[in-house]
Each structure stands twice: as C-alpha cells, then as structure tokens.
BAZA-535607 format. One record per residue (C-alpha): residue number from 1; residue in one letter; chain; x, y, z. Coordinates in steps of 0.1 Angstrom, whole numbers, plus 5000, padded with zeros to 4 digits. Example, Ala and Ser with C-alpha at 12.3 -4.5 7.8 and 13.67 -1.06 7.14 Angstrom:
residues 2
+-----+----+----+------+------+------+
!   i ! aa ! ch !   px !   py !   pz !
+-----+----+----+------+------+------+
!   1 !  A !  A ! 5123 ! 4955 ! 5078 !
!   2 !  S !  A ! 5137 ! 4989 ! 5071 !
+-----+----+----+------+------+------+
***
This chain:
residues 380
+-----+----+----+------+------+------+
!   i ! aa ! ch !   px !   py !   pz !
+-----+----+----+------+------+------+
!   1 !  M !  A ! 8561 ! 2023 ! 2217 !
!   2 !  T !  A ! 8538 ! 2052 ! 2223 !
!   3 !  K !  A ! 8529 ! 2066 ! 2258 !
!   4 !  D !  A ! 8492 ! 2053 ! 2268 !
!   5 !  Y !  A ! 8474 ! 2089 ! 2270 !
!   6 !  S !  A ! 8443 ! 2069 ! 2279 !
!   7 !  Q !  A ! 8449 ! 2070 ! 2315 !
!   8 !  D !  A ! 8447 ! 2107 ! 2308 !
!   9 !  F !  A ! 8405 ! 2105 ! 2299 !
!  10 !  A !  A ! 8378 ! 2092 ! 2321 !
!  11 !  R !  A ! 8375 ! 2052 ! 2303 !
!  12 !  V !  A ! 8341 ! 2031 ! 2303 !
!  13 !  E !  A ! 8348 ! 1996 ! 2305 !
!  14 !  G !  A ! 8335 ! 1975 ! 2274 !
!  15 !  K !  A ! 8332 ! 2011 ! 2252 !
!  16 !  V !  A ! 8357 ! 2024 ! 2228 !
!  17 !  W !  A ! 8348 ! 2059 ! 2213 !
!  18 !  L !  A ! 8365 ! 2061 ! 2182 !
!  19 !  N !  A ! 8344 ! 2089 ! 2165 !
!  20 !  C !  A ! 8364 ! 2119 ! 2178 !
!  21 !  A !  A ! 8356 ! 2140 ! 2143 !
!  22 !  H !  A ! 8321 ! 2144 ! 2157 !
!  23 !  Q !  A ! 8336 ! 2146 ! 2199 !
!  24 !  G !  A ! 8364 ! 2146 ! 2217 !
!  25 !  P !  A ! 8360 ! 2135 ! 2251 !
!  26 !  L !  A ! 8373 ! 2159 ! 2279 !
!  27 !  P !  A ! 8410 ! 2153 ! 2296 !
!  28 !  N !  A ! 8406 ! 2145 ! 2329 !
!  29 !  A !  A ! 8428 ! 2177 ! 2336 !
!  30 !  A !  A ! 8398 ! 2195 ! 2318 !
!  31 !  V !  A ! 8371 ! 2175 ! 2340 !
!  32 !  D !  A ! 8386 ! 2190 ! 2369 !
!  33 !  E !  A ! 8389 ! 2226 ! 2357 !
!  34 !  A !  A ! 8350 ! 2224 ! 2351 !
!  35 !  H !  A ! 8342 ! 2209 ! 2380 !
!  36 !  E !  A ! 8362 ! 2246 ! 2396 !
!  37 !  A !  A ! 8342 ! 2265 ! 2370 !
!  38 !  I !  A ! 8309 ! 2251 ! 2386 !
!  39 !  V !  A ! 8324 ! 2258 ! 2426 !
!  40 !  W !  A ! 8331 ! 2295 ! 2412 !
!  41 !  K !  A ! 8288 ! 2297 ! 2402 !
!  42 !  T !  A ! 8279 ! 2279 ! 2436 !
!  43 !  T !  A ! 8302 ! 2299 ! 2457 !
!  44 !  L !  A ! 8301 ! 2330 ! 2446 !
!  45 !  H !  A ! 8329 ! 2350 ! 2463 !
!  46 !  L !  A ! 8346 ! 2329 ! 2451 !
!  47 !  L !  A ! 8337 ! 2343 ! 2414 !
!  48 !  R !  A ! 8360 ! 2375 ! 2417 !
!  49 !  D !  A ! 8359 ! 2398 ! 2388 !
!  50 !  E !  A ! 8392 ! 2392 ! 2379 !
!  51 !  L !  A ! 8387 ! 2359 ! 2365 !
!  52 !  F !  A ! 8360 ! 2371 ! 2335 !
!  53 !  F !  A ! 8393 ! 2388 ! 2323 !
!  54 !  D !  A ! 8419 ! 2359 ! 2336 !
!  55 !  V !  A ! 8396 ! 2329 ! 2313 !
!  56 !  P !  A ! 8393 ! 2343 ! 2283 !
!  57 !  L !  A ! 8431 ! 2356 ! 2283 !
!  58 !  R !  A ! 8443 ! 2319 ! 2297 !
!  59 !  L !  A ! 8429 ! 2304 ! 2261 !
!  60 !  R !  A ! 8442 ! 2332 ! 2245 !
!  61 !  H !  A ! 8473 ! 2324 ! 2251 !
!  62 !  A !  A ! 8473 ! 2283 ! 2249 !
!  63 !  L !  A ! 8456 ! 2287 ! 2210 !
!  64 !  G !  A ! 8477 ! 2309 ! 2202 !
!  65 !  K !  A ! 8509 ! 2288 ! 2211 !
!  66 !  L !  A ! 8490 ! 2261 ! 2195 !
!  67 !  I !  A ! 8489 ! 2277 ! 2161 !
!  68 !  G !  A ! 8523 ! 2299 ! 2165 !
!  69 !  T !  A ! 8508 ! 2336 ! 2166 !
!  70 !  P !  A ! 8503 ! 2361 ! 2197 !
!  71 !  P !  A ! 8475 ! 2359 ! 2219 !
!  72 !  E !  A ! 8466 ! 2388 ! 2211 !
!  73 !  D !  A ! 8456 ! 2381 ! 2172 !
!  74 !  I !  A ! 8431 ! 2352 ! 2181 !
!  75 !  I !  A ! 8396 ! 2357 ! 2181 !
!  76 !  L !  A ! 8372 ! 2337 ! 2207 !
!  77 !  G !  A ! 8339 ! 2318 ! 2192 !
!  78 !  N !  A ! 8317 ! 2293 ! 2198 !
!  79 !  S !  A ! 8319 ! 2274 ! 2164 !
!  80 !  A !  A ! 8340 ! 2271 ! 2132 !
!  81 !  S !  A ! 8310 ! 2292 ! 2116 !
!  82 !  Y !  A ! 8315 ! 2321 ! 2140 !
!  83 !  G !  A ! 8345 ! 2331 ! 2121 !
!  84 !  L !  A ! 8332 ! 2326 ! 2089 !
!  85 !  H !  A ! 8304 ! 2345 ! 2099 !
!  86 !  L !  A ! 8328 ! 2370 ! 2106 !
!  87 !  L !  A ! 8345 ! 2373 ! 2076 !
!  88 !  A !  A ! 8311 ! 2368 ! 2052 !
!  89 !  N !  A ! 8296 ! 2399 ! 2069 !
!  90 !  G !  A ! 8329 ! 2421 ! 2075 !
!  91 !  I !  A ! 8348 ! 2422 ! 2040 !
!  92 !  R !  A ! 8342 ! 2445 ! 2019 !
!  93 !  W !  A ! 8322 ! 2428 ! 1991 !
!  94 !  R !  A ! 8312 ! 2448 ! 1959 !
!  95 !  A !  A ! 8289 ! 2435 ! 1931 !
!  96 !  G !  A ! 8305 ! 2407 ! 1905 !
!  97 !  D !  A ! 8333 ! 2397 ! 1936 !
!  98 !  E !  A ! 8336 ! 2359 ! 1937 !
!  99 !  V !  A ! 8336 ! 2334 ! 1966 !
! 100 !  L !  A ! 8347 ! 2299 ! 1954 !
! 101 !  V !  A ! 8339 ! 2271 ! 1977 !
! 102 !  V !  A ! 8344 ! 2227 ! 1973 !
! 103 !  A !  A ! 8312 ! 2210 ! 1960 !
! 104 !  G !  A ! 8303 ! 2184 ! 1986 !
! 105 !  D !  A ! 8320 ! 2203 ! 2016 !
! 106 !  F !  A ! 8308 ! 2206 ! 2051 !
! 107 !  P !  A ! 8278 ! 2224 ! 2051 !
! 108 !  A !  A ! 8296 ! 2246 ! 2077 !
! 109 !  D !  A ! 8324 ! 2259 ! 2047 !
! 110 !  L !  A ! 8286 ! 2267 ! 2027 !
! 111 !  F !  A ! 8263 ! 2286 ! 2041 !
! 112 !  P !  A ! 8277 ! 2315 ! 2054 !
! 113 !  W !  A ! 8286 ! 2325 ! 2018 !
! 114 !  L !  A ! 8253 ! 2320 ! 2001 !
! 115 !  G !  A ! 8237 ! 2351 ! 2018 !
! 116 !  L !  A ! 8258 ! 2370 ! 1997 !
! 117 !  E !  A ! 8245 ! 2365 ! 1968 !
! 118 !  K !  A ! 8217 ! 2394 ! 1975 !
! 119 !  R !  A ! 8242 ! 2424 ! 1974 !
! 120 !  G !  A ! 8257 ! 2405 ! 1941 !
! 121 !  V !  A ! 8287 ! 2383 ! 1948 !
! 122 !  N !  A ! 8287 ! 2349 ! 1933 !
! 123 !  V !  A ! 8296 ! 2317 ! 1951 !
! 124 !  R !  A ! 8306 ! 2295 ! 1927 !
! 125 !  F !  A ! 8310 ! 2255 ! 1937 !
! 126 !  V !  A ! 8341 ! 2243 ! 1923 !
! 127 !  E !  A ! 8335 ! 2203 ! 1915 !
! 128 !  P !  A ! 8369 ! 2185 ! 1921 !
! 129 !  R !  A ! 8381 ! 2159 ! 1900 !
! 130 !  Q !  A ! 8394 ! 2137 ! 1926 !
! 131 !  E !  A ! 8382 ! 2138 ! 1965 !
! 132 !  V !  A ! 8397 ! 2172 ! 1971 !
! 133 !  L !  A ! 8402 ! 2207 ! 1953 !
! 134 !  Q !  A ! 8444 ! 2205 ! 1939 !
! 135 !  A !  A ! 8459 ! 2238 ! 1933 !
! 136 !  E !  A ! 8464 ! 2225 ! 1896 !
! 137 !  E !  A ! 8427 ! 2224 ! 1891 !
! 138 !  L !  A ! 8421 ! 2258 ! 1913 !
! 139 !  E !  A ! 8442 ! 2281 ! 1891 !
! 140 !  S !  A ! 8418 ! 2273 ! 1862 !
! 141 !  H !  A ! 8389 ! 2282 ! 1883 !
! 142 !  L !  A ! 8404 ! 2316 ! 1893 !
! 143 !  T !  A ! 8391 ! 2344 ! 1875 !
! 144 !  K !  A ! 8394 ! 2384 ! 1879 !
! 145 !  S !  A ! 8369 ! 2378 ! 1897 !
! 146 !  T !  A ! 8379 ! 2355 ! 1928 !
! 147 !  K !  A ! 8377 ! 2375 ! 1957 !
! 148 !  L !  A ! 8383 ! 2347 ! 1980 !
! 149 !  L !  A ! 8385 ! 2305 ! 1986 !
! 150 !  C !  A ! 8369 ! 2285 ! 2017 !
! 151 !  V !  A ! 8380 ! 2249 ! 2019 !
! 152 !  T !  A ! 8379 ! 2227 ! 2048 !
! 153 !  Y !  A ! 8416 ! 2208 ! 2059 !
! 154 !  V !  A ! 8407 ! 2171 ! 2060 !
! 155 !  H !  A ! 8372 ! 2163 ! 2042 !
! 156 !  S !  A ! 8347 ! 2153 ! 2067 !
! 157 !  F !  A ! 8334 ! 2132 ! 2041 !
! 158 !  N !  A ! 8358 ! 2113 ! 2028 !
! 159 !  G !  A ! 8388 ! 2116 ! 2051 !
! 160 !  H !  A ! 8415 ! 2130 ! 2026 !
! 161 !  A !  A ! 8437 ! 2165 ! 2031 !
! 162 !  V !  A ! 8444 ! 2190 ! 2013 !
! 163 !  D !  A ! 8478 ! 2206 ! 2001 !
! 164 !  V !  A ! 8470 ! 2236 ! 2019 !
! 165 !  Q !  A ! 8506 ! 2250 ! 2011 !
! 166 !  K !  A ! 8498 ! 2249 ! 1976 !
! 167 !  L !  A ! 8468 ! 2262 ! 1978 !
! 168 !  G !  A ! 8479 ! 2291 ! 1994 !
! 169 !  E !  A ! 8507 ! 2296 ! 1972 !
! 170 !  L !  A ! 8487 ! 2299 ! 1946 !
! 171 !  C !  A ! 8460 ! 2319 ! 1961 !
! 172 !  R !  A ! 8485 ! 2342 ! 1979 !
! 173 !  A !  A ! 8501 ! 2349 ! 1939 !
! 174 !  K !  A ! 8467 ! 2354 ! 1925 !
! 175 !  G !  A ! 8455 ! 2380 ! 1954 !
! 176 !  V !  A ! 8429 ! 2354 ! 1961 !
! 177 !  T !  A ! 8418 ! 2356 ! 2004 !
! 178 !  F !  A ! 8429 ! 2320 ! 2016 !
! 179 !  V !  A ! 8403 ! 2305 ! 2044 !
! 180 !  I !  A ! 8406 ! 2270 ! 2056 !
! 181 !  N !  A ! 8384 ! 2251 ! 2082 !
! 182 !  C !  A ! 8408 ! 2236 ! 2102 !
! 183 !  S !  A ! 8381 ! 2215 ! 2126 !
! 184 !  Q !  A ! 8390 ! 2179 ! 2116 !
! 185 !  A !  A ! 8428 ! 2190 ! 2115 !
! 186 !  L !  A ! 8440 ! 2210 ! 2143 !
! 187 !  G !  A ! 8450 ! 2192 ! 2177 !
! 188 !  A !  A ! 8456 ! 2158 ! 2153 !
! 189 !  R !  A ! 8479 ! 2175 ! 2128 !
! 190 !  A !  A ! 8507 ! 2203 ! 2136 !
! 191 !  F !  A ! 8498 ! 2237 ! 2120 !
! 192 !  D !  A ! 8514 ! 2271 ! 2119 !
! 193 !  V !  A ! 8495 ! 2296 ! 2104 !
! 194 !  S !  A ! 8532 ! 2319 ! 2102 !
! 195 !  R !  A ! 8545 ! 2289 ! 2076 !
! 196 !  I !  A ! 8512 ! 2286 ! 2054 !
! 197 !  A !  A ! 8502 ! 2309 ! 2030 !
! 198 !  V !  A ! 8463 ! 2315 ! 2050 !
! 199 !  D !  A ! 8446 ! 2345 ! 2057 !
! 200 !  A !  A ! 8425 ! 2332 ! 2081 !
! 201 !  I !  A ! 8413 ! 2294 ! 2101 !
! 202 !  T !  A ! 8381 ! 2289 ! 2116 !
! 203 !  N !  A ! 8382 ! 2256 ! 2141 !
! 204 !  V !  A ! 8354 ! 2239 ! 2165 !
! 205 !  G !  A ! 8368 ! 2230 ! 2202 !
! 206 !  F !  A ! 8353 ! 2200 ! 2207 !
! 207 !  K !  A ! 8370 ! 2177 ! 2183 !
! 208 !  W !  A ! 8406 ! 2173 ! 2183 !
! 209 !  L !  A ! 8410 ! 2200 ! 2205 !
! 210 !  C !  A ! 8388 ! 2181 ! 2228 !
! 211 !  G !  A ! 8369 ! 2207 ! 2248 !
! 212 !  P !  A ! 8329 ! 2215 ! 2251 !
! 213 !  Y !  A ! 8304 ! 2218 ! 2228 !
! 214 !  G !  A ! 8299 ! 2252 ! 2221 !
! 215 !  T !  A ! 8334 ! 2262 ! 2216 !
! 216 !  G !  A ! 8358 ! 2274 ! 2190 !
! 217 !  F !  A ! 8378 ! 2303 ! 2175 !
! 218 !  C !  A ! 8394 ! 2319 ! 2146 !
! 219 !  W !  A ! 8423 ! 2338 ! 2134 !
! 220 !  I !  A ! 8424 ! 2364 ! 2107 !
! 221 !  R !  A ! 8457 ! 2375 ! 2088 !
! 222 !  P !  A ! 8461 ! 2415 ! 2112 !
! 223 !  E !  A ! 8460 ! 2432 ! 2077 !
! 224 !  L !  A ! 8425 ! 2412 ! 2067 !
! 225 !  R !  A ! 8412 ! 2415 ! 2103 !
! 226 !  E !  A ! 8415 ! 2451 ! 2102 !
! 227 !  S !  A ! 8401 ! 2458 ! 2070 !
! 228 !  L !  A ! 8369 ! 2444 ! 2082 !
! 229 !  D !  A ! 8335 ! 2464 ! 2081 !
! 230 !  Y !  A ! 8316 ! 2448 ! 2108 !
! 231 !  N !  A ! 8296 ! 2465 ! 2132 !
! 232 !  Q !  A ! 8308 ! 2449 ! 2166 !
! 233 !  A !  A ! 8314 ! 2472 ! 2197 !
! 234 !  Y !  A ! 8311 ! 2444 ! 2229 !
! 235 !  W !  A ! 8311 ! 2464 ! 2263 !
! 236 !  L !  A ! 8337 ! 2437 ! 2280 !
! 237 !  A !  A ! 8361 ! 2443 ! 2253 !
! 238 !  M !  A ! 8352 ! 2476 ! 2253 !
! 239 !  L !  A ! 8360 ! 2484 ! 2292 !
! 240 !  T !  A ! 8385 ! 2474 ! 2317 !
! 241 !  P !  A ! 8381 ! 2464 ! 2354 !
! 242 !  E !  A ! 8392 ! 2497 ! 2365 !
! 243 !  D !  A ! 8361 ! 2517 ! 2339 !
! 244 !  L !  A ! 8334 ! 2492 ! 2355 !
! 245 !  A !  A ! 8348 ! 2501 ! 2394 !
! 246 !  K !  A ! 8342 ! 2535 ! 2382 !
! 247 !  E !  A ! 8304 ! 2555 ! 2393 !
! 248 !  L !  A ! 8301 ! 2566 ! 2357 !
! 249 !  P !  A ! 8325 ! 2547 ! 2330 !
! 250 !  R !  A ! 8330 ! 2567 ! 2298 !
! 251 !  V !  A ! 8316 ! 2553 ! 2270 !
! 252 !  T !  A ! 8338 ! 2555 ! 2236 !
! 253 !  L !  A ! 8342 ! 2530 ! 2215 !
! 254 !  R !  A ! 8381 ! 2520 ! 2213 !
! 255 !  S !  A ! 8404 ! 2511 ! 2184 !
! 256 !  D !  A ! 8427 ! 2493 ! 2196 !
! 257 !  L !  A ! 8409 ! 2463 ! 2209 !
! 258 !  G !  A ! 8426 ! 2440 ! 2177 !
! 259 !  A !  A ! 8412 ! 2403 ! 2177 !
! 260 !  R !  A ! 8394 ! 2409 ! 2205 !
! 261 !  R !  A ! 8371 ! 2433 ! 2188 !
! 262 !  Y !  A ! 8356 ! 2407 ! 2172 !
! 263 !  D !  A ! 8353 ! 2371 ! 2198 !
! 264 !  V !  A ! 8320 ! 2358 ! 2203 !
! 265 !  F !  A ! 8298 ! 2376 ! 2233 !
! 266 !  G !  A ! 8305 ! 2361 ! 2271 !
! 267 !  T !  A ! 8343 ! 2357 ! 2270 !
! 268 !  A !  A ! 8344 ! 2343 ! 2302 !
! 269 !  N !  A ! 8320 ! 2320 ! 2299 !
! 270 !  F !  A ! 8332 ! 2299 ! 2324 !
! 271 !  F !  A ! 8320 ! 2263 ! 2318 !
! 272 !  N !  A ! 8331 ! 2262 ! 2286 !
! 273 !  F !  A ! 8363 ! 2284 ! 2284 !
! 274 !  K !  A ! 8381 ! 2271 ! 2312 !
! 275 !  P !  A ! 8384 ! 2237 ! 2309 !
! 276 !  W !  A ! 8390 ! 2242 ! 2273 !
! 277 !  A !  A ! 8416 ! 2260 ! 2284 !
! 278 !  A !  A ! 8428 ! 2230 ! 2301 !
! 279 !  A !  A ! 8424 ! 2207 ! 2270 !
! 280 !  V !  A ! 8448 ! 2223 ! 2248 !
! 281 !  E !  A ! 8470 ! 2228 ! 2273 !
! 282 !  Y !  A ! 8473 ! 2192 ! 2274 !
! 283 !  L !  A ! 8476 ! 2188 ! 2238 !
! 284 !  L !  A ! 8502 ! 2215 ! 2241 !
! 285 !  E !  A ! 8524 ! 2196 ! 2268 !
! 286 !  Q !  A ! 8520 ! 2166 ! 2255 !
! 287 !  G !  A ! 8529 ! 2177 ! 2222 !
! 288 !  I !  A ! 8517 ! 2182 ! 2190 !
! 289 !  D !  A ! 8540 ! 2160 ! 2165 !
! 290 !  R !  A ! 8540 ! 2130 ! 2191 !
! 291 !  I !  A ! 8506 ! 2130 ! 2190 !
! 292 !  E !  A ! 8502 ! 2129 ! 2153 !
! 293 !  T !  A ! 8527 ! 2104 ! 2155 !
! 294 !  H !  A ! 8502 ! 2080 ! 2184 !
! 295 !  N !  A ! 8475 ! 2088 ! 2159 !
! 296 !  N !  A ! 8494 ! 2075 ! 2126 !
! 297 !  S !  A ! 8498 ! 2044 ! 2147 !
! 298 !  L !  A ! 8464 ! 2039 ! 2152 !
! 299 !  V !  A ! 8453 ! 2043 ! 2115 !
! 300 !  S !  A ! 8476 ! 2023 ! 2101 !
! 301 !  R !  A ! 8469 ! 1995 ! 2124 !
! 302 !  L !  A ! 8434 ! 2001 ! 2116 !
! 303 !  I !  A ! 8441 ! 2004 ! 2080 !
! 304 !  G !  A ! 8464 ! 1970 ! 2081 !
! 305 !  G !  A ! 8440 ! 1951 ! 2099 !
! 306 !  L !  A ! 8413 ! 1955 ! 2074 !
! 307 !  D !  A ! 8400 ! 1923 ! 2056 !
! 308 !  P !  A ! 8404 ! 1933 ! 2019 !
! 309 !  K !  A ! 8384 ! 1907 ! 2007 !
! 310 !  R !  A ! 8353 ! 1921 ! 2027 !
! 311 !  Y !  A ! 8365 ! 1960 ! 2033 !
! 312 !  D !  A ! 8370 ! 1985 ! 2012 !
! 313 !  L !  A ! 8392 ! 2017 ! 2021 !
! 314 !  L !  A ! 8381 ! 2044 ! 2010 !
! 315 !  S !  A ! 8397 ! 2070 ! 2026 !
! 316 !  P !  A ! 8440 ! 2076 ! 2015 !
! 317 !  R !  A ! 8460 ! 2042 ! 2031 !
! 318 !  E !  A ! 8494 ! 2062 ! 2028 !
! 319 !  G !  A ! 8509 ! 2098 ! 2027 !
! 320 !  A !  A ! 8499 ! 2129 ! 2032 !
! 321 !  A !  A ! 8461 ! 2131 ! 2018 !
! 322 !  R !  A ! 8461 ! 2107 ! 2049 !
! 323 !  S !  A ! 8444 ! 2117 ! 2081 !
! 324 !  T !  A ! 8432 ! 2103 ! 2110 !
! 325 !  L !  A ! 8394 ! 2096 ! 2097 !
! 326 !  V !  A ! 8394 ! 2064 ! 2079 !
! 327 !  F !  A ! 8367 ! 2057 ! 2056 !
! 328 !  V !  A ! 8357 ! 2018 ! 2051 !
! 329 !  S !  A ! 8326 ! 2002 ! 2031 !
! 330 !  H !  A ! 8321 ! 1965 ! 2031 !
! 331 !  K !  A ! 8321 ! 1950 ! 1992 !
! 332 !  D !  A ! 8283 ! 1949 ! 1999 !
! 333 !  S !  A ! 8281 ! 1982 ! 2007 !
! 334 !  K !  A ! 8237 ! 1981 ! 2020 !
! 335 !  R !  A ! 8252 ! 1962 ! 2049 !
! 336 !  N !  A ! 8274 ! 1993 ! 2062 !
! 337 !  S !  A ! 8241 ! 2003 ! 2082 !
! 338 !  E !  A ! 8241 ! 1974 ! 2100 !
! 339 !  I !  A ! 8276 ! 1971 ! 2107 !
! 340 !  Y !  A ! 8276 ! 2002 ! 2120 !
! 341 !  E !  A ! 8247 ! 1991 ! 2142 !
! 342 !  S !  A ! 8263 ! 1954 ! 2151 !
! 343 !  L !  A ! 8297 ! 1981 ! 2161 !
! 344 !  R !  A ! 8276 ! 2003 ! 2186 !
! 345 !  K !  A ! 8258 ! 1975 ! 2199 !
! 346 !  S !  A ! 8291 ! 1957 ! 2212 !
! 347 !  G !  A ! 8300 ! 1991 ! 2221 !
! 348 !  V !  A ! 8325 ! 2007 ! 2197 !
! 349 !  Y !  A ! 8307 ! 2043 ! 2185 !
! 350 !  I !  A ! 8321 ! 2055 ! 2152 !
! 351 !  A !  A ! 8300 ! 2073 ! 2126 !
! 352 !  S !  A ! 8282 ! 2069 ! 2094 !
! 353 !  R !  A ! 8284 ! 2094 ! 2065 !
! 354 !  A !  A ! 8269 ! 2097 ! 2034 !
! 355 !  G !  A ! 8265 ! 2058 ! 2042 !
! 356 !  K !  A ! 8299 ! 2049 ! 2048 !
! 357 !  L !  A ! 8319 ! 2041 ! 2079 !
! 358 !  R !  A ! 8340 ! 2064 ! 2093 !
! 359 !  F !  A ! 8369 ! 2058 ! 2120 !
! 360 !  S !  A ! 8382 ! 2085 ! 2139 !
! 361 !  P !  A ! 8406 ! 2075 ! 2166 !
! 362 !  H !  A ! 8423 ! 2102 ! 2182 !
! 363 !  L !  A ! 8454 ! 2102 ! 2215 !
! 364 !  Y !  A ! 8430 ! 2084 ! 2237 !
! 365 !  N !  A ! 8427 ! 2054 ! 2221 !
! 366 !  T !  A ! 8450 ! 2026 ! 2223 !
! 367 !  H !  A ! 8457 ! 1999 ! 2200 !
! 368 !  D !  A ! 8435 ! 1975 ! 2223 !
! 369 !  D !  A ! 8405 ! 1996 ! 2213 !
! 370 !  I !  A ! 8415 ! 1992 ! 2172 !
! 371 !  D !  A ! 8417 ! 1956 ! 2178 !
! 372 !  H !  A ! 8386 ! 1951 ! 2194 !
! 373 !  A !  A ! 8366 ! 1973 ! 2165 !
! 374 !  L !  A ! 8383 ! 1949 ! 2141 !
! 375 !  S !  A ! 8375 ! 1914 ! 2159 !
! 376 !  I !  A ! 8339 ! 1930 ! 2155 !
! 377 !  L !  A ! 8342 ! 1934 ! 2115 !
! 378 !  Q !  A ! 8357 ! 1901 ! 2109 !
! 379 !  A !  A ! 8330 ! 1885 ! 2129 !
! 380 !  I !  A ! 8299 ! 1906 ! 2109 !
+-----+----+----+------+------+------+
***
C-alpha cells in the first residue's frame, strides 16, 4: 500500500485532474511559499537584498539533487525551450553540420534547430520505424556530418519512453552531442545525469515537478557548456551584493560564473522560483523512487480497468517503454471527442491529443480517482 499523497495537495470535491502531462498542481508546501512571496512584495521592508541571491540558490540546490549534479551546474530557465535555444544559438556550428530530430516529436524539440538552416546547418527529420526512435535504427541514420541528436524522453503524443541509455551510448561512441527534453519524465521517474551518456537535458517546471507555469531549467555537460559561443552577460549574475553596495561598482565581464552565466534574466523571480523550489524539495522528500512506484500503481489500475471490447490501449501496457502518459481510444475513434467532453462534464480532466484520449496521473491522484474515471468510461 503506497502513501496517500493527495492530502499534500488542494482537492476540489467532484473534480479529478488526470492531466499532469499538461500542468501539475502546486503541493501545499509550495502554496505556502507563494503566499510568503506575495507578502514580501506587499510588505517591501521584508524583501531583503540577500533574497535576490538566496531564492535562485535554493532552487539550484534542489534541482541539482534531483538530477545528481552539483548545484553550480544548473541553468535556471523559464521553459524547456530556453535550454534548447541556448544550445542552438551557442554551439559553434559549421556549414554542413547536421542536426537529427525525430519526426512527430513535440514542437518544442523541433523549432529551435530550424533557424540554423540559414547558417548552412542541415536539420534532418528521422522517421522512426516504431513509436519512438530505437538505438539500432539511429545508427543507420548517423553520418560523418551528424553533430547533434535531440529527442524527448517520454513522447507527448504516444506515451512511449525512449531508451536514453542506449541512444546516449551510441551518440557518445560516434561523437554526437545527445540532448534530451525530459519534461514528460523528470519528477515521475528517477534520472541521474552522472549515470547516463547525455550531453544536455532541458525540462519544464510546471508538469511532473509541480511548479508554477513559466519555470524550467537545463543542464549542459560542463565541457560543452564552456565551449558555447553565446553573448549573454546578465548584470545580477556578474555582480555580488557587496559590489552593488559600492558607489561605482566595477563593470567587467566575469569568466568564473559557470552555468550561472546562462541563467534566464530575473533569477530571483519570487512568485515562481520560490514556490517551485519548495515543490521540488517536497518531491525529493517523498522520494522519486517511491513516487514512481505510486504512479506505476495508478497506471496499472487504469490500464487493467479498461474494457478491451470497447477501448484500445495505444501506449505500452508494460515494460521500460511504459510511462505515466496513457493513451486510449474508443474502438470507434470518432467517439473520442464525445468521450473527452463527457469526462470533462463529469469533472474528470484529461487531454485530447491527435484524436486520442491522454490520461496522465501523478502522485496527487488516488486509486479512487482512477476508478471514477473508469466508471465514466464504462457508462459511455
């Protein structure tokens, strides 16, 4: 029997949120932090100067612990796209270089690279033979010109997880930079950058990490990060509180900032980063492994309760490719939009993606939530 995490989140009677792949709710601990941030802004003598540095530092520590890296290697952002654009605009490209992306991937993983074509970089869409790219087929697509591969860890449109270890090992062996968008995985499953052959990851904060919208971060392998050619010099990263206290602080570019050099502007961001740090700390306190066990229980209950005579399961039933994104279709797929609306009117919120029904439960959900959704599906 797993812990009842639902008590740590606000619950609305008669409403069931099974759409974490779109937005995850703030845990109560994060709500308290958001309220305190509002107090700081409405009672300004409480907004002490050191908070401008303490808020991002706290978040950096939590995110570093989450992915197994020192906090100083965390780049704070506002989306998954932020990290991808850092790479797209900072890597030293040459005409003829090639970037591989996966056809049908989430648009955030595709658009940042397309602008490189005007610089002579070829962006090639790989059409996977199965739902997601496999390492054995990737090898046949790699050429001497391939410089980078970008994939999503868990596919937003089919729920399949890729084998990041095998893809990463192949890329490492071939000298190809390997970039992963972890937005549909991190927080629902464990991920340690020190144990996977990956060069960069990027992630939103408002899905499985249960933070506010407009949050995100990235990690770039230090050697790759230091090779970037990207013109960014944010004054709040360049100066210290002591510098700001001087009458005329010396304005010189620092070269010792590491990952902080590429932080999004406005890193204090009290309304977002303060509650998000509390949300990540909450997840870490519960234990990502225990959260994964809880989520697997929810997914198994949902899959096991589907009526196979009426519904098709379109995402993996079991195995390493299964994720917390469960895709379902009525045998008559034309009825899916009707079923989506019926669920919504009954207080069960899921997503409709590419004509399919997407359920995405997280730790705040209970078996009763799943049973309620199944009872509606059964009645339609």
